[in-house]
C-alpha positions in Angstrom: 4.4 -18.4 17.2 1.5 -20.3 15.7 -0.9 -17.9 17.2 1.1 -15.0 15.7 1.0 -16.5 12.2 -2.8 -17.1 12.6 -3.3 -13.4 13.7 -1.1 -12.4 10.8 -3.3 -14.2 8.2 -6.4 -12.8 9.9 -5.2 -9.3 9.6 -4.0 -9.2 6.0 -7.0 -7.1 4.8 -6.9 -4.5 7.6 -6.7 -0.9 6.6 -3.3 0.8 6.7 -2.9 3.2 9.6 -1.4 6.5 8.8 1.4 8.0 10.8 0.2 10.9 12.9 3.0 13.1 11.4 1.7 12.5 7.9 -1.6 14.1 9.0 0.1 17.0 10.8 -2.1 16.2 13.8 -1.9 18.6 16.7 -3.4 18.5 20.2 -6.5 20.8 20.4 -5.6 24.2 21.7 -9.0 24.7 23.4 -12.2 22.9 24.2 -14.7 22.8 21.3 -18.4 23.2 21.8 -20.8 20.5 20.7 -22.2 22.8 18.0 -18.6 23.4 16.7 -18.0 19.7 16.9 -21.1 19.0 14.7 -19.9 21.6 12.2 -16.4 20.1 12.2 -17.9 16.6 11.5 -20.0 18.1 8.7 -16.8 19.5 7.2 -15.2 16.1 7.5 -18.2 14.5 5.8 -18.1 17.0 2.9 -14.3 16.6 2.5 -14.7 12.8 2.4 -17.4 13.1 -0.2 -15.2 15.3 -2.3 -12.3 12.9 -1.9 -14.4 9.9 -2.9 -15.8 11.8 -5.9 -12.3 12.7 -7.1 -10.9 9.2 -6.4 -13.7 7.7 -8.5 -13.0 10.2 -11.3 -9.3 9.3 -11.1 -10.0 5.6 -11.3 -12.3 6.2 -14.3 -9.6 8.3 -16.0 -7.0 5.6 -15.3 -9.2 3.0 -16.8 -9.7 5.2 -19.9 -5.9 5.7 -20.2 -5.3 2.0 -20.0 -8.0 1.4 -22.7 -6.4 3.9 -25.1 -2.9 2.6 -24.4 -4.1 -0.9 -25.4 -5.7 0.6 -28.6 -2.4 2.4 -29.5 -0.3 -0.8 -28.9 -2.8 -2.8 -31.0 -2.6 -0.3 -33.8 1.2 -0.3 -33.7 1.4 -4.1 -33.8 -1.3 -4.2 -36.5 1.0 -2.0 -38.6 4.1 -4.0 -37.8 5.6 -1.1 -35.9 7.1 -0.7 -32.4 7.1 3.1 -32.4 5.4 6.1 -34.0 5.9 9.8 -33.8 2.9 12.1 -34.1 4.7 15.2 -35.1 4.4 17.9 -32.6 2.4 15.7 -30.2 4.4 12.7 -28.9 6.6 9.8 -29.7 5.2 6.5 -28.5 7.0 3.1 -28.5 6.5 -0.3 -27.1 8.9 -1.5 -24.5 9.2 -5.2 -23.6 10.7 -6.4 -20.4 10.7 -9.7 -18.5 8.8 -9.5 -15.2 9.2 -12.2 -12.5 6.4 -12.9 -10.1 7.2 -13.4 -6.5 7.4 -17.0 -5.2 4.0 -18.2 -4.0 4.7 -21.3 -2.0 7.0 -21.8 0.9 9.0 -24.3 -1.1 9.5 -21.8 -3.9 10.6 -19.2 -1.4 13.0 -21.6 0.3 14.5 -22.6 -3.1 15.0 -19.0 -4.2 16.5 -18.0 -0.8 18.9 -20.9 -0.8 20.0 -20.2 -4.4 20.7 -16.5 -3.5 22.5 -17.4 -0.3 24.6 -20.1 -1.9 25.6 -18.0 -4.9 26.0 -14.6 -3.4 26.1 -15.0 0.4 23.9 -14.3 3.4 24.4 -10.5 3.3 23.1 -10.3 -0.3 20.0 -12.4 0.7 19.4 -10.1 3.7 19.7 -7.0 1.4 17.2 -8.4 -1.1 14.6 -9.4 1.5 12.0 -6.9 2.8 8.9 -7.2 4.9 5.7 -5.3 4.1 5.1 -2.8 6.9 1.5 -3.9 7.3 2.5 -7.6 7.6 5.3 -6.7 10.0 3.0 -4.7 12.2 0.3 -7.4 12.3 2.9 -10.0 13.1 4.7 -7.9 15.8 1.4 -6.9 17.5 0.4 -10.6 17.6 3.8 -11.4 19.1 3.6 -8.9 21.9 -0.1 -9.6 22.6 0.6 -12.0 25.5 3.8 -10.2 26.7 3.7 -6.4 26.0 7.2 -6.0 27.4 8.7 -8.4 24.8 11.5 -6.8 22.9 11.6 -8.2 19.4 15.2 -8.3 18.1 15.8 -6.0 15.2 12.7 -3.8 15.9 12.7 -0.4 17.6 10.1 0.1 20.3 6.7 0.7 18.7 5.2 4.2 18.5 1.5 4.9 19.0 -0.4 6.0 15.9 -3.9 7.4 16.0 -6.3 7.4 13.1 -9.9 8.5 12.6 -12.7 6.2 11.6 -15.6 7.8 9.8 -18.9 6.0 9.3 -21.4 8.0 7.3 -25.0 7.8 8.6 -27.7 7.1 6.1 -29.6 10.3 5.2 
């Protein structure tokens, strides 16, 4: 299992693979000529360029939104207020809530899990725990690397997912 954990830590930054059904992939109905393939790849490049442009614009808009939200919160606090209604526009108010970070160390995790298990039982602990799908896939793939026929208890048989890698050529 040590090799599995090593492979898991090495794969944390890998890109998430998309399920083929999410992409509505279908098998090609007919053979495509090389000229058609070139045109298709040019369409892909253009679509990726448009996506990247819109994603950048979305990120910039989100940064602006966060900046204005901070300004509004600052103005509310400076005026000793927690809410304000701009008539006919919006009601804004500050909401405070406690947020707990996830345990970082193995000891912290063990302490939390033991507390939950002792106070509420093993089934509550099991219901609260979850595994990130990317982490699970990295770990399970490392587990079956040496023995592809291995059946990991609690996991269904894997399905094969295809994804497309796109590397733009310098122009």
